[in-house]
Structures are given as structure tokens and as C-alpha cells.
C-alpha positions as CSV (number, residue, x, y, z in Angstrom):
1,X,-0.5,-3.2,-7.9
2,X,2.3,-5.2,-5.2
3,X,0.9,-4.1,-1.9
4,X,3.3,-2.8,0.1
5,X,2.9,-5.0,3.4
6,X,3.9,-2.6,5.8
7,X,1.8,0.3,4.5
8,X,-0.9,-1.6,4.4
9,X,-0.4,-2.8,8.2
10,X,-0.6,0.8,9.4
11,X,-3.8,1.9,7.4
12,X,-5.4,-1.2,9.2
13,X,-4.3,0.1,12.7
14,X,-5.4,3.5,12.0
15,X,-8.9,2.3,10.4
16,X,-9.0,-0.4,14.1
17,X,-8.5,2.7,16.3
18,X,-10.9,5.0,14.3
19,X,-13.7,2.3,14.7
20,X,-12.8,1.8,18.7
21,X,-12.7,5.5,19.1
22,X,-16.5,6.1,17.2
23,X,-17.8,3.4,19.1
24,X,-16.8,4.5,22.5
25,X,-13.6,2.4,23.5
26,X,-12.3,-0.6,24.6
27,X,-14.3,-0.3,27.5
28,X,-17.4,-0.9,24.9
29,X,-16.3,-1.8,21.9
30,X,-13.7,-4.2,20.6
31,X,-13.2,-4.9,16.5
32,X,-13.4,-7.8,14.7
33,X,-11.0,-10.3,15.4
34,X,-9.7,-9.9,11.2
35,X,-8.6,-6.4,11.9
36,X,-5.8,-7.9,14.4
37,X,-5.1,-11.7,12.5
38,X,-2.9,-11.5,9.2
39,X,-3.2,-8.3,7.6
40,X,-3.7,-9.8,3.6
41,X,-7.1,-11.5,5.6
42,X,-8.4,-8.2,6.7
43,X,-11.1,-6.3,4.8
44,X,-10.0,-4.2,3.2
45,X,-9.7,-3.0,-0.6
46,X,-7.7,-0.3,-1.9
47,X,-8.6,3.0,-3.5
48,X,-7.3,4.1,-6.5
49,X,-6.3,7.2,-4.7
50,X,-3.6,4.9,-3.3
51,X,-5.8,5.2,0.4
52,X,-7.6,2.2,2.2
53,X,-10.6,1.2,3.0
54,X,-11.7,-1.0,5.6
55,X,-14.7,-3.0,6.8
56,X,-14.6,-3.4,10.5
57,X,-16.8,-5.6,12.2
58,X,-17.5,-5.3,15.8
59,X,-18.7,-6.1,19.4
60,X,-20.4,-4.4,21.8
61,X,-18.7,-5.1,25.0
62,X,-20.7,-5.4,28.4
63,X,-18.8,-5.7,32.0
64,X,-15.4,-6.2,30.2
65,X,-17.2,-9.4,27.9
66,X,-17.4,-8.7,24.5
67,X,-21.0,-10.1,22.6
68,X,-21.0,-13.4,20.6
69,X,-21.4,-12.0,18.0
70,X,-20.9,-8.7,15.8
71,X,-24.0,-5.9,15.5
72,X,-21.9,-3.4,13.9
73,X,-20.7,-2.0,11.2
74,X,-17.7,0.7,10.9
75,X,-16.3,1.8,7.5
76,X,-13.2,3.5,7.6
77,X,-11.0,5.2,4.5
78,X,-7.2,5.5,5.2
79,X,-5.6,8.1,3.4
80,X,-1.7,7.5,2.5
81,X,-1.0,10.1,4.9
82,X,-3.1,8.3,7.5
83,X,-6.0,10.7,7.7
84,X,-9.1,8.9,9.1
85,X,-12.5,9.4,7.4
86,X,-15.0,7.5,9.3
87,X,-17.4,6.2,6.6
88,X,-20.3,4.5,7.9
89,X,-21.0,3.3,11.9
90,X,-24.0,1.7,12.4
91,X,-26.1,-1.5,12.8
92,X,-24.1,-4.5,9.7
93,X,-25.9,-3.7,6.9
94,X,-26.7,-6.6,4.5
């Protein structure tokens, strides 16, 4: 299956925004660089129904400074129409 880069970028942005929202916004949370850099390096899977599921690692922010290591994991599925579902949000699992 060929990857539509524009569709993947849109889905990644929706997933990152959902993770930011559920974790208190940018004053309290930052998503890992993988959710900002080259889109093909983002941690995602393409599902059979055309949706994308992303594993977003994130950093708590204190006094405007992100922690040095991620401590939060958010799993977000983005449907083809842009709807997002947070499948998991909590401590990083192994």
C-alpha cells in the first residue's frame, strides 16, 4: 500500500494535538520530537480501515521546561475523516 504523505502528515498533526489536549496543553506537556520531525519516522501503523494509530511519547513541563526524559504515553487513532480517539493515556508501558 502506497503512503499518502499529505494524509500521514495531517493524521500525525491530529494525533499530536490530541495528545497535547488530553495531557493539559502545551504549558504542561510536550510531545516527543518524533511527532515533529520527518513524518515517515513517526511511530505509527496504518490500519486496515485506512486509519492511523500513533504512539506518542511525551514530556511533563514544569515552569516552562520539559523534563529530560519522556514519562507519558498516548496512543491515538486518527480516522480517515480526521476524527481522533485516544486509546490509551498514562505512564509509558513496556
